[in-house]
N, C-alpha and C positions, 0 to 999 in steps of 0.2 A: 380563738380569734375567728375561726371559720364559722362558728355558731353566730357570732356577732354579725358577720357579713351576710349570712343566710337570713338573719332576723331583719336587718336593714333592707335587704333586697325584697323580702316578702312584704314589708311595710310599704315600700315604694310601689310595688306592684298593686297592692290593695288600693293605695291612694290614686294611682293612675286609672284603674278600673272604675273606682267610685266617681272620679271626675268625668270619665267618659259616659258613664251611665246617667249622671245628672245633666250632662250637656245635651243628651238626646231625649229629653223628656217629652218632646212633641208639643209642648205648649207654644202656641203661636201668639205673637203680640197682636193686639187688635189694631186695625188700621185706624188712623185718626179720622174723625168726622170731617165733613166737607168744610165746615166753618173753621175748624182748627187748622186744617191743611191750608186754607186760603190765608188765614192770619199768619201762619208760619211762612208761607211764600211771600207775603207782603213784607214781613220783617226781614226776610233774607234779601229781598230786592233792595230795601232801604239800606241794609248793611253793606251790600255790594256797592251801591251808589256812594255811600259815605266813604268807602275805601278808595273807589276810583277817582272821586273828585280831587282829592289832594294830589294823587299821582298824575292826573292829567294836568293840573296846574304846575306841578314840578317839571313835567315834560315840556310844557309851553315855555316856562322860564329858561330851561336848558336850551331850547331852540332859539329863543331871543338872544341869550348870551352867546351862543355859537355864531349867530348871524352878526352880532356886534363884533366879535373877535375876528371874523372873516373880513368885515369891512375895515377894521383897523389894520389887519395884515395887508390887505390890498392897498390901502393908503400908504403904508410903509414901503411896500414894493414899488409903488409908483413914484414916491418921493426919493427913493434911493437910485432911481435910474436916471 
């Protein structure tokens, strides 16, 4: 049983060392060219706009609904006095 644990421990150690060595290979990714970066930025801006637009509409709808509820509450308070 102790030989099995020694074997498993050794294999795990070899795998960890191999993973660390390949992770430190020093190959750097190339920076994208100016045109690619600009296109990516434009697409990201459009994506953000597409996400924000429905959120802003929902917030506006919430504000309108809250204003309506406040008006109804105020009307009920005045009619009950």
